[in-house]
C-alpha positions, 0 to 999 in steps of 0.5 A: 498557501495552497497545498499541491499534491503530486499525483502520478499520470493516470496511465503509462501511455500518458507518460510518453510522447506520442511518437515514442508510444506509436513506435513501441506499439508498432514494434511490440503490439497491443498486448504488450502495450496493455502489459505495460499499462498493468505494470504502470498501474501496479507500480503507481498503486503500490506507491500510493498504498505505501505512502498513505499507509506509512502516514497512518503508521507514523501519525497514529501507531508510532506515538503508541510506542514507548520512546526510542523503542519498538515496545508498545505503551503499557495498557494497550490490548495485546491483541491490538498491538500484535495486529499493529506489528503485523500491519507495520510488517505488511506496510514495510513489505509493500515498501520493498515491493514499491521500490523494486517496481520503481527500479524495474520501471526506471527503463521507461525514462529511456523510451523502452519497455519493462521486459522482466517484472515477473522475476522481480515480483517472484522474490516477494511471493514467499514474503507475503506470508506476513499476511497470514496472521493479519488475515486470521485476526482481521475481523476480530481485531477490527471489531475490537478497534471499532469498540475502542474508537466508539465506546471505550471511555479510557485513554486508548479510546480517547486517543483513537477519537482524537486522532480521527478528529485530527485527521486531514481530509483525504488521509486514511483513517486507522480503520482504512489502514485495517482494510486496505491490505486485504483490498491490496491482495484482492487487487493482486488477484485481478492484476495477475489473472491470465487473460486469453490472447 
């Protein structure tokens, strides 16, 4: 059987009928239409990030935990397991952001615009501190993980190579999960730039 992947429409405008979009555009103007597109892009990319990241956590990281526990299996490098915990915290934060954006954006289904998104997002700003240890240790742990994945003759290295072989086309690798949170932060900087009117 053919696998069909549901992808979100490429733009907010494409989710609306032509009449509704024209009416909103006349009433609110082009700057607001651009703002709605930015909100839509943020919401859809946040959801896509969470979905892909959670899959890696479920398939690669969770099997490395002791059964029915948050403890990691014995023998795993402690710097790596701490990093895995931070990645999980980051993915959970983005899950909360995605749910909040989805709730705010539900108004689009009524043919209206999202008017208040900043207040929703502002509540998450202090929680972005979960990124601090990740950013501080990112490069050294990434290098350590690459060594384990490429050269470690032990069980951990073999596990990482096996998971990479089993990874379906289009799914994120563990290496990509390591890189994507930093890319997500850079994306926020671009999204939230003040643009001259």
